[in-house]
C-alpha positions, 0 to 999 in steps of 0.5 A: 913209273920209274921213267916218269919219276926220273923225267919229272926229277930231271925237269926240276933239276933243269930249273935250278940254273934259272933260279940261281940266275935270278937269285944272283941277279937280285943279290948283286942288285942288292949290293948296288942298292946298298952302295947307293944308299937305299934299303934293298928289302924296302926296294924289292918289297915295293917292287913286289907290291907294285906288281902284285899288290892289288887286282889292278896291279896284278892285271897290269903285270898280266897285260905285260906278260901276254905278248912277252910270253907269246913271242918267247914261245916262238923264240923257243921254237927256233932256239930248239933247232939251234936257229937264232931268231932274234927278230921278234920285233919285226914279226910282232909288228907284221902281225899287228900291221896286218891285223889292224889293216884287216880290222879297219879297212874291211866292212864285215861283221865283228866276228868275221873281222876277229877271225879274219884278222887272226888268220891274216896275221898268222899267215903273214907271220908264217910266210915271213918266217918261211922266207927267213927259213928258206934263206937259211936252208937254201942259201945258208944266210946267217939268220942272226943277220937277216932277222936283225936286219928285218927288225929295222926294215919293218920298223921303217915300214911301220913308220912310213905307214903311220906317217903316210897311207894309213895315218888317221885323217882325223888324228890331228897329225899324230903318227897313228892309224884310225881306231879298230872298231870297239866291237872287234876289240877283246873283251876286258876281263876286269872292270877298269883294267886293261886285262883282256881276253887275249890272256886266254889265247896266250894260255892256249898257245902255251898248251899248244906248244907243250903238246907240239913238242910231243908230236913227230914234227916237234921231235924232228925240230928238237933232233935238228937242234941236237945234231943236223948230221944225225937228223939227216941220217935218221931221215929228217928233211933238215932244210924243210924242218928249218923252214917250218921252224922259222915259220912257226917261230915268226907265226907266234910273234905275229900272233902276239902282234894280233893279240896286242892290236885287238887287246890293248893298242886298237891301232898302229903307232910308231915303235909299236913293239918297243923292246918286246923282242929283246925281252922275249929272248931272255924269257925264252932262255930263262924258261929253259925253252919250256912252255910253262917255264917261259910263261913263269919267266914272262910273269917275272919280267913283267913284274919287274917292269910294272913293279919298277915304276912303283919302286921309283915312285915311292922308294926313290930307286931309279927305274934303271935298277930294273934294267940292271936286274934284267941285264944281270939275269941275262949275264947269269943265264948265259954263264949257266948255259955256258957251264952246262954246255961244258959239263955236257961236253966233258960227259960226252953229250951230243954235240951240235953241228 
């Protein structure tokens, strides 16, 4: 009983740095608002109303949160193993490309297309991630460079596809594919909104990852992240674990692409991922790499994006303030992680290698 109490208490205390980061970001943003002649209370009230003010606005916040949550879950898997996968955009895009290709080119019943597009997108993400992991494990290639490099490569691949072989012949020259059949798309959960059944998939993935960390494979990934030397001495196959970790990480992002393709976009378009990969990194860190923390952090960042548009429209505060808040959260999260690392080092904590 005492053990469970201490674990729960430890988890609660681990949230404090994230909460402080958000509060400090809001405080500095308030000072910036005052200096620019705006009322901070009015601005943040408008932002909150814009994100949660009615069912439609809340549904839009949830729509934004779905892909961010799923990509951030994958990012957290890699980060747990001290593997810096920053290529969420490319992995998301690969999932979307495969999902759309299966949905528009195969003549199968809608149920089969949904299942097959999911399996194909997941397989593409797993294989792509395993390839990245193999380069790290076998050749010791820096994963930051490879994952970032492939963001550009896959972005150019997407552009080539929508301007070339996959362009909709009836799309009046717009860089986009034909639409996925309506019967394949996710059901809308609220009338006259964009909220779709992919929300339940995202929630299932949160639960899955929460349970995954309690499995032997999840423990192996965590151990590799804490110390590869200790992991190897304990019998963990480090190279194999790195490959599996990167495969899982990319697999989550590819599933996010599948969810958005069948839930929102219904087709491929140029620059489909936008800044989702970058936001997911911050969300994963702010959520302390915990599945539930990530879901809450994704909702926070989605609220910033959706509410920021309302704030600009009704209060006259530039949307760039949202970018400032995001940037400040990043800075304070990094600072909190740095101080936490120094604190553990002074206390003789486990060193990463």
